[in-house]
C-alpha positions as CSV (number, residue, x, y, z in Angstrom):
1,X,-10.0,-14.0,-19.3
2,X,-6.5,-12.9,-17.3
3,X,-6.7,-10.0,-14.9
4,X,-3.7,-8.1,-13.4
5,X,-2.5,-8.6,-9.8
6,X,-4.4,-5.2,-8.3
7,X,-2.2,-5.6,-5.2
8,X,1.2,-4.0,-7.7
9,X,1.1,-0.7,-7.2
10,X,0.7,0.4,-11.0
11,X,-2.3,-2.0,-11.6
12,X,-3.8,-0.5,-8.4
13,X,-3.0,3.1,-9.7
14,X,-4.7,1.8,-13.4
15,X,-7.8,0.5,-11.7
16,X,-8.7,3.6,-8.9
17,X,-6.4,6.2,-10.6
18,X,-7.1,6.5,-14.3
19,X,-9.4,9.3,-16.0
20,X,-12.1,7.0,-16.6
21,X,-12.2,5.2,-12.7
22,X,-14.2,7.9,-11.3
23,X,-17.5,5.8,-11.0
24,X,-15.1,2.8,-9.8
25,X,-13.1,4.9,-7.0
26,X,-16.4,6.8,-5.7
27,X,-18.3,3.1,-5.0
28,X,-15.0,1.9,-3.7
29,X,-14.3,4.7,-0.9
30,X,-18.3,4.6,0.0
31,X,-17.9,1.0,0.7
32,X,-15.1,1.0,2.5
33,X,-14.8,4.6,4.4
34,X,-17.7,5.1,6.8
35,X,-18.7,8.9,6.2
36,X,-21.9,8.3,8.6
37,X,-25.3,9.2,6.8
38,X,-23.6,10.8,3.7
39,X,-22.2,9.3,0.7
40,X,-19.4,10.5,-1.7
41,X,-21.1,11.9,-4.9
42,X,-18.3,13.3,-6.7
43,X,-14.6,13.3,-6.7
44,X,-11.8,14.9,-8.7
45,X,-8.9,12.1,-9.2
46,X,-5.3,13.9,-9.2
47,X,-2.6,13.0,-11.3
48,X,-4.6,10.5,-13.0
49,X,-2.5,7.1,-14.3
50,X,-0.1,6.9,-17.1
51,X,1.8,4.0,-18.6
52,X,5.0,4.6,-16.7
53,X,8.8,4.9,-17.8
54,X,10.2,0.8,-17.5
55,X,13.7,1.9,-17.6
56,X,14.9,1.6,-13.6
57,X,11.5,2.2,-12.2
58,X,12.5,5.0,-10.1
59,X,8.8,5.7,-10.0
60,X,9.0,2.8,-7.0
61,X,6.0,4.9,-4.6
62,X,2.8,4.9,-6.7
63,X,-0.6,6.4,-5.0
64,X,-4.4,7.5,-6.0
65,X,-5.1,11.0,-4.8
66,X,-8.5,12.4,-4.6
67,X,-10.3,15.3,-3.7
68,X,-14.2,14.2,-2.7
69,X,-17.2,16.1,-2.8
70,X,-17.1,17.5,0.8
71,X,-13.8,18.6,-0.2
72,X,-12.0,16.3,1.9
73,X,-8.7,15.1,0.5
74,X,-8.1,11.3,-0.1
75,X,-4.9,9.6,-0.7
76,X,-4.8,5.8,-1.4
77,X,-2.1,3.7,-1.1
78,X,-1.2,-0.2,-2.2
79,X,1.8,-1.3,-0.4
80,X,2.8,-4.7,-0.9
81,X,6.3,-4.9,1.2
82,X,6.2,-4.4,4.9
83,X,9.5,-2.2,5.2
84,X,10.7,-0.5,8.7
85,X,9.2,3.1,9.3
86,X,6.6,2.4,7.1
87,X,4.3,2.8,9.8
88,X,5.9,6.3,10.3
89,X,5.7,7.1,6.0
90,X,1.7,6.6,6.2
91,X,1.5,9.6,9.3
92,X,4.2,11.4,7.4
93,X,2.6,11.2,4.1
94,X,-0.9,12.4,5.8
95,X,0.2,15.2,8.1
96,X,2.1,16.3,4.7
97,X,-0.9,16.6,2.8
98,X,-2.7,18.6,5.4
99,X,-0.2,21.3,6.2
100,X,0.3,21.3,2.4
101,X,-3.2,23.2,1.9
102,X,-2.1,26.6,3.8
103,X,-0.7,28.6,1.7
104,X,0.8,32.5,3.2
105,X,-2.1,34.6,4.8
106,X,-4.3,32.1,4.9
107,X,-6.0,30.9,8.1
108,X,-5.9,27.6,9.8
109,X,-10.2,27.1,9.4
110,X,-9.5,26.9,5.7
111,X,-7.8,23.2,6.1
112,X,-9.8,20.9,5.1
113,X,-9.8,16.8,6.2
114,X,-7.4,14.7,5.1
115,X,-7.9,10.9,4.8
116,X,-5.1,8.3,4.0
117,X,-6.7,4.8,3.3
118,X,-3.6,2.6,2.8
119,X,-4.4,-1.3,2.0
120,X,-1.5,-3.5,2.8
121,X,-0.5,-6.9,2.0
122,X,0.5,-8.1,5.0
123,X,-1.0,-8.0,8.7
124,X,0.1,-4.5,10.4
125,X,-1.8,-4.8,13.7
126,X,-1.6,-8.6,15.0
127,X,-3.3,-7.5,18.4
128,X,-6.8,-7.8,16.5
129,X,-8.7,-8.9,13.8
130,X,-10.3,-6.5,11.9
131,X,-10.1,-6.1,8.6
132,X,-10.5,-2.6,8.2
133,X,-9.6,-0.2,10.9
134,X,-9.8,3.6,11.8
135,X,-7.5,5.7,13.8
136,X,-7.7,9.1,14.9
137,X,-6.7,11.8,17.7
138,X,-8.4,11.1,21.2
139,X,-7.9,11.4,24.1
140,X,-5.7,8.6,26.0
141,X,-8.1,8.0,28.9
142,X,-11.6,8.9,28.2
143,X,-11.3,8.1,24.4
144,X,-12.9,11.9,23.7
145,X,-12.0,13.1,20.1
146,X,-9.9,15.8,19.2
147,X,-10.3,16.1,15.8
148,X,-11.2,13.7,12.9
149,X,-9.3,16.5,10.5
150,X,-6.8,13.7,9.9
151,X,-7.8,10.2,9.5
152,X,-6.0,6.8,8.9
153,X,-7.8,4.0,7.3
154,X,-6.1,0.3,7.1
155,X,-7.5,-2.5,5.1
156,X,-4.9,-5.7,6.0
157,X,-5.7,-8.5,3.0
158,X,-4.1,-11.1,4.5
159,X,-7.0,-11.1,7.5
160,X,-9.7,-11.4,4.8
161,X,-10.5,-14.9,5.0
162,X,-13.8,-15.1,2.7
163,X,-14.3,-17.2,0.1
164,X,-16.4,-16.0,-3.3
165,X,-19.8,-17.6,-1.4
166,X,-19.3,-15.8,1.7
167,X,-19.4,-12.7,0.3
168,X,-22.6,-10.8,1.4
169,X,-21.6,-6.8,1.2
170,X,-20.1,-4.6,-1.6
171,X,-17.2,-4.2,1.0
172,X,-16.5,-7.6,0.9
173,X,-16.6,-7.9,-2.8
174,X,-14.6,-4.9,-3.2
175,X,-11.9,-6.4,-1.0
176,X,-11.8,-9.7,-2.7
177,X,-11.8,-8.1,-5.9
178,X,-8.2,-6.6,-4.7
179,X,-7.2,-9.5,-2.8
180,X,-7.7,-12.0,-5.7
181,X,-8.2,-10.6,-9.3
182,X,-4.9,-11.7,-10.1
183,X,-5.8,-15.3,-9.6
184,X,-9.1,-15.2,-11.3
185,X,-10.1,-16.4,-14.9
186,X,-13.5,-15.1,-15.3
187,X,-15.8,-12.4,-13.0
188,X,-17.5,-13.6,-10.4
189,X,-21.5,-14.1,-10.8
190,X,-22.1,-12.2,-7.9
191,X,-20.4,-9.6,-9.4
192,X,-23.3,-7.8,-11.2
193,X,-22.6,-3.9,-9.7
194,X,-21.6,-1.7,-12.7
195,X,-18.6,-0.3,-10.8
196,X,-17.2,-3.6,-9.6
197,X,-17.7,-4.8,-13.6
198,X,-16.1,-1.5,-15.0
199,X,-12.8,-2.5,-12.7
200,X,-12.5,-5.8,-13.8
201,X,-12.7,-4.6,-17.4
202,X,-9.5,-2.0,-16.5
203,X,-7.7,-5.1,-14.7
204,X,-8.2,-7.5,-18.2
205,X,-5.1,-7.5,-19.4
206,X,-6.7,-7.7,-22.8
207,X,-7.4,-4.2,-22.6
208,X,-4.0,-3.7,-21.7
209,X,-0.9,-2.3,-24.5
210,X,2.2,-4.4,-25.0
211,X,4.3,-1.4,-22.9
212,X,1.3,-1.6,-20.2
213,X,1.8,-5.6,-20.0
214,X,5.5,-5.0,-19.8
215,X,5.7,-2.8,-17.0
216,X,2.8,-4.7,-14.9
217,X,5.1,-7.8,-15.7
218,X,8.2,-6.3,-14.9
219,X,6.6,-4.4,-11.6
220,X,5.0,-7.7,-10.3
221,X,8.4,-9.6,-11.2
222,X,10.4,-6.3,-8.7
223,X,8.2,-7.1,-6.1
224,X,8.6,-11.1,-5.8
225,X,12.0,-10.6,-5.7
226,X,11.9,-7.8,-2.9
227,X,9.7,-10.1,-1.1
228,X,11.7,-13.1,-2.0
229,X,15.1,-11.2,-0.6
230,X,12.9,-10.5,2.8
231,X,12.2,-13.7,3.5
232,X,15.6,-15.5,2.5
233,X,17.8,-12.7,4.5
234,X,15.4,-13.3,7.8
235,X,15.9,-16.8,7.5
236,X,19.6,-16.3,7.0
237,X,19.8,-14.1,9.8
238,X,18.3,-15.9,12.5
239,X,19.8,-19.3,11.6
240,X,23.2,-17.3,11.8
241,X,22.0,-15.9,15.4
242,X,20.6,-19.0,16.6
243,X,24.1,-20.7,15.4
244,X,26.0,-18.1,17.5
245,X,23.9,-18.4,20.1
246,X,24.2,-21.9,21.2
247,X,26.9,-21.3,23.3
248,X,25.3,-18.3,24.9
249,X,22.0,-19.6,25.2
250,X,19.0,-20.1,22.9
251,X,17.2,-17.1,24.0
252,X,19.8,-14.4,23.0
253,X,20.7,-16.4,20.0
254,X,17.0,-16.0,18.8
255,X,16.7,-12.2,19.9
256,X,20.1,-12.1,18.2
257,X,19.4,-13.8,15.0
258,X,16.1,-11.3,14.7
259,X,17.8,-8.5,14.5
260,X,20.4,-9.8,12.0
261,X,17.7,-11.0,9.9
262,X,16.3,-7.6,9.8
263,X,19.3,-5.7,9.3
264,X,20.4,-8.4,6.2
265,X,17.1,-7.8,5.0
266,X,17.6,-4.2,4.8
267,X,20.8,-4.8,2.8
268,X,19.3,-7.3,0.6
269,X,16.3,-4.9,-0.5
270,X,18.6,-2.1,-1.0
271,X,21.3,-4.4,-3.5
272,X,18.2,-5.1,-5.8
273,X,16.7,-1.5,-5.4
274,X,20.5,0.0,-6.7
275,X,20.6,-2.8,-9.0
276,X,17.3,-1.8,-10.6
277,X,18.1,2.1,-10.5
278,X,16.3,3.2,-8.0
279,X,17.5,6.5,-6.0
280,X,19.5,6.8,-3.1
281,X,16.8,8.5,-1.2
282,X,14.1,6.3,-2.2
283,X,16.1,3.5,-0.6
284,X,17.1,5.5,2.6
285,X,13.4,6.3,3.4
286,X,12.4,2.6,2.3
287,X,15.1,1.1,4.0
288,X,16.5,3.1,6.7
289,X,19.9,2.3,5.9
290,X,22.2,5.5,6.1
291,X,23.6,7.4,3.3
292,X,27.2,5.9,3.8
293,X,25.8,2.4,4.2
294,X,24.2,2.6,0.7
295,X,27.2,4.2,-0.5
296,X,29.4,1.5,0.2
297,X,27.0,-0.9,-1.2
298,X,26.8,0.9,-4.1
299,X,30.6,1.0,-4.9
300,X,30.3,-2.8,-4.0
C-alpha cells in the first residue's frame, strides 16, 4: 500500500475535510483539543474537499473549517513552509472568523468561540519542547484568563519524536499518522480505532482518481521546491554575508548574512510562485515583499 503525505495541504483536506470525514474529524479534534469534561459529538464541515484545479495551483492556501456541536467554530490548517509573517496570519484568520459572525444589528453576546488549530512541519516555539501548545488572552502577571473566545492551538510535528512502539494514546497516533503516513507501506498493527483506519482509507493512493493523483504529486513537488529554494537562499545569503564580514568582523558578517539570506529566500520563493501562476496578492501576503518588488520580479 501507499499513502498520501498528509502534511501537504490538499491531502490534509482530503482526509480531514471531505464529506466522509465527519467521524474522522470529530475523533481527531477530541484527541488534540482539550475540551475539559466535554467531548465533541457532532460537527458540520464547511466547504468540503473537492479536486482542486491543477493549472496554476492558485488555491495555495487550503484549510478545513468546521462548526462544532457546542457552536464553536474551528479552523484547521496544515502549514509546511515557515514564511515570514505566518504567526500573524494565524492570528488574523482567527480574528477574522470571529468578527465575521457579527451582522448588522446583532449583539456582541451572540458571538461564538473560535479555535484556530495549526499543524506545522517546522518548530514555531523554540523555548519549550511541548508538541501541542494552547494560547489565549490572559493577564500578563497574574495569568488570569480574560476570555477563551479565541484560542490558538499549535501542533509542531518536528517536536514529536515517538516511534510506532512508543505510541500510547490516540493523540499520539493521530500526530504519528499526520507526520508519517506518506512514508508508510502498511497500517500499523496498533492502529485499531475505526476513525484512524478510515483516515488511512482516505489517504490510500489506490482510492484516488488519476486527476487527484496528479494534483497531489504536483502539490508535493511544488512544496519541496519551495523548501529547497528557502534552504538554498539562506545558505547563499549566509555565505555572502560571511565573505563580506571577514573584513569587518565575524559577528557582523553572520548577522548580515542572515538578513541577506532571508531576503534571498523571499525572492526565490516569489519567483517560483510567479512561475506557477500564483497571484501577486497571495505572494505578497506569503513573503512580505512589496507590490513594486513583485512587479519588478514579474517583468524579469
